[in-house]
N, C-alpha and C positions, 0 to 999 in steps of 0.2 A: 504494500500500500504506500502510495507517495503522499508527500505533505508532512513535513516534520513539525513537531511542536515548536511554538515560539521559544526562543532562548530567554534567559533571565529567570527571576524568581517565579516559583509556581504560585499562582493566585487562586485560592478556592472560589468556586462559583456556587456549588451546591454541597451541603453537608447533611447527610442523613444519619441521625443518631438514634440507634435502637428503635427504628420505626415499626410500629404495629398498626395495622388498619383492619377494622372489623366492620363487616356489613351486617345489618340486622334485617332479616327477612320475615315478614309476617306469614305465619303458618295458616293452615286451614281452620275449620271450625265455624259453627254458626253462632253469631252474636245474639245474645238475649235469650238463649235457651237454657234449660236446666232449672234446678230448684233455687230458692232464695239462699239456702245454706251454701250451695256451690258457688253462687255469685259472690257471697261474702268471702268465701275462701279465696276466690280469684282476686278480689280487691285487696285482701291482706297480703297475698303473695306479691301483688303489684307494688304495694307500699314497701315491701322488703326489697324491692328492686328486681323482682322476678316477673317477667312478662310471659303470660301463658300464650303459647302458639307463636312466639317470636324465636326464630332460629338465628344463631350467630354463625357467620362465616368469617373465619380468621384468614383474610386474604393475603396479608403481608405480616411476616413474623420476625421481628427483631433485626431488620435490615440496617446495616451501617456501612457507609462509604463516604469518600470525599471526591468530588469532581473538580477539575481545575480548568482554567482558561486554556483554550487551544486544544482541548481533548475532544475526540469523537468516540463516544462510548456506546457499544452495542449491548442491547438487552436480549438475552436468549432464554429459552425454556419452553417446555411443552405447553399446550393450551391450558389455561387456568392456573398458570404458575405465579401470576401476580404482576406481570410486566406492565400492562396498561394501567392497573390500579396504582402502582408505584409512580408512574408518570403523572397521573392525575393528582396525587398527593404533592408531588414536587411543584406542580402548577398551582397549588392552593385550592384545588377543586374538591378535595376530600380531606376531612379532618383526621388526624392521627388519634388512635385509641391510647397509645403510649408512645413516648419518644418525640423527637422534634425534627423538622426539616428547616434548614436555614439556607437562604438563597441570597446571592449578591446580584442585584439587578432584577429585571422582570422576566420570569420564565414564560415562554410561549409554547403552548401545546398545539401542534398543527391541527387545524380544523375547528378550534375553539375560538381563538382570537379573530380569525377570519369569519365573521358572522354572516355567512352567505344565506340568501333568501331565494327560495325556489321560484317565486312568482316574478322576480326581477331578472333582467337580462344579465348575461355574463359581464357586460360592460359596467353596468351599475354595481354589480357585486365586487368587481375589482376596486371600484372607488370606495364602497362601504368597507370592504376587507382591509384596504390600506388605511382608512381612517381609524378602524378599530384597533389597528396595530400602532397608532400614534403617528402615522405619516401625514404630512401636510398635503393639501390638494395640489400644490405645485410639484411636490415630490412624486405624487401619484401620476400626474400628467407626464412628467419626465420619463417615468419608468413604465408607463402603460403599455406601449408597444412591445417592450422587452418581456413583460409579464405574459402577454397574449402569445408571443412567439415561443416563449419557454414552455408554456402549457401545451402547445401543439394542437389546441382544439379547433383552430381555423384551417388546419391542413386539408380538410375534406369539405370545406364549406364555411360560410360566414356564421358560425355557431355563436360567436361572442355577442351577436345582436339578438339572440333568442333567449327566452326564459330558461333559467337553470333547471327547472323541472323537466325540460325536454332533453337534458344531458343524460348520458349513461353514468353509472357510478364511477367508472374510470375517468371519464372526462371531468366530472366534478372534483375528484380527488386530485387530478393533475392541476386544475385551476387553483385549488386551495394551496397546493404546494408552491405553485408559481407565485402566488400572492405573498405567502409567508417568506419565500426565499428572496423576495425583492428587497427585504430589509435586513440589516445586520442585527443579530440578536445577542443578548448576553447569554441566554440559555434557550436553545431551540430543541423541542422534543418532537420526534417524528414517529408516528405509530403506523407502520405498514404502508406508508405512502408509496414507497418504491416498488411495491408489488403491483402497482397499476401501470398501464401503458406498455409500450413496446421497449425493446432494449435501448433504442435511441434515446427515449425519454429517461430511462434509468441511468444511462451514462451521463446525460446532462445533469440529473439530480445529484449523482455521486460527485461530479465535478464541483457543483455548487456547495455541497457539504464541505468539501476540502477547502473551498474559498472562505467559507464561514469560519472554519478552524483557524486559517491563517490570519483572519481579522480578529483573532483573540476571543472568539465566541466558544461556547461549549455546546456540542450537539449530542443528544441521546437518540439512538435509532433502535426501534423495535422492529424486528424482521424475522420471518421464517426462512429467509434466503441466506444461507451461510456465505454465499458468494458476495452478496451486497454488504454483509458485515465485514468480510475480509477486505473488500475493495475500499471501504470508507472508514473503518474504525481501527484505532490503535489499542483499544482496551475493551474488554467484554465483562459484563456482569451476568452470571448464570443463576437464574432463579428456578426453584422447583418447590411447589406446594407452599409458596410464600416465603421460603427461606433462601438466603444467598448462599449457594453452594460453592461458588468460585468467583474470584475477581482478579483478573490479571491480563497479560498481553493477549492479543486476539488469537494468534495461532495456538498458543498454549491452551487457552480455555476451549476453543473450538475443537481441538484434537480430543480433549477429554470428553466434551459433550457428544461428539460424533461416535466415539468409542462406546460411550454409555448407552446412547439412544439409537445408534445405527443410522442417524440422519446425515 
């Protein structure tokens, strides 16, 4: 993988300190049924902090790491391992049950900061997405054509002037990535965006990730493509069942992951 880290002192951008994230899922059962005695028992249990029919899912379990400026960090693991949940916590979208997440600057989770709307045209969504990321209208105007060209959605027609609800899921994902990539980020988190589009788009995306690193940003990439991880990341976090199994150089971690999972 090309693109070396910036020289000089290592500056932390994200610190995860013993992070635990728990989802609470309401279970089944019919409300209002049963005897008064049973209802009283339920109230007493609730007052003791026990919620009947609420199931806890411990999605992230005691994860700790420090990310630095100029790093591109891959997150790998089987489905349900907690990768996307961890990114949402770093972005401030999920509270931690225990532990803390500290960030330097504003983390951007791809697809969240670019608040795209299906009934509006791609053109209008480029403007809205840029504004949502803190870009000025002048900056958006300057970068507009580059965003459209990067996304590639106009290669087979004038789709940028059509409502986004007419786009395929891949087209929408490519436009979101193009909008997010138009700005330099302190911390940019990308969840499977490189799985969309053809190889030409993936190559453009990987090149842009390397540029973001050189500009002293930090990039997190969730991907099921080991090739994308190898091509873009110098470090990998391996999560399974919410626990951090391994944190180290890309080749070292991927070799262990591939040996264990056969992927």
